[in-house]
C-alpha positions, 0 to 999 in steps of 0.5 A: 678154377676161381683163382684164374677167373679173379686174375682175368677180371682183374686183368679186364678191368685194369686194361678198361681203366687204361682205354677209360683215361685214354678217351679222357686225355682224348677229350683234353686234345682240341680238334678244333670246335671250341669246348669247356674241356679244353680248359681241363687243364687249367687250375687256378689259386683260389684261397691257397689252394689249386682248384680246377677253372670248372670250379671257379667259374662257369663256361659257357660255349655259345658257338664253336669258336667261342668260349665265355668264363664267366667267374663266381667272384669278379676278384678271380677275373685276372687270375683266371686270364693269368693262368689261361696264358700260362697254360699254353694252350694257344688262346689269347683271353679278352678280359671284358670286366665282366667275364673271359672270352677265348676266341678257339683260333682255326688249327694251323696245319703245323698245330694238326699234326702237333695234336696228331703226335700228342694224340699217339703218345697218349694212345702209346702210354694206353698201350704200355698200360695194357702191356702192364696187365697182362704181364702182371696177369701172366706172372700170377698165372705162373705163381699159380702153375708153382703152386700145383695148378696144371700146366694145361689151364695155366697156358689156356689162361694166358691164352685167355690174357693175350686174346684180351690184350689183343682186342683192347690194343684194337680198341685203342687203335681204333680211337686213335684212328678216330681222333687222328680223322677228327683232328687233321679235319679242316 
């Protein structure tokens, strides 16, 4: 049935979106190695509008423990330095007059545990998104059943939605397991 195929496709698309969002959020959770994504949540007031740091400066990672930030305009140095401090990422930026250098400290055991908690919270949010997509799909299937679609077809569709849900929840669990191992690895 076309309507059911449409519902299943849309549900799968929604669940894929939840997993993609989780992957993006996991990039912001640092696991010891320096990476430009660590500064992904930092926004700078650039001529009155909040602009991502990556759009006002060149961000490089010369080695596994260092991030360098070279603003396109030197006047932005102090502003960038200040917003990195305010962002509370655990970094201590050093301004050398031309660019900002951040030495990424090794993670303490306590900080690693906090990051694992954060990763678990992000994974739980993604699971909630998956379950919401399942609920929406099942609601639409019930509506079709009331509109005269056979009970067997609707039951099969609900089973398909549940299989989709289970497979996406497994994907989230796999991503979480990998991220936890990455964070806890010294």
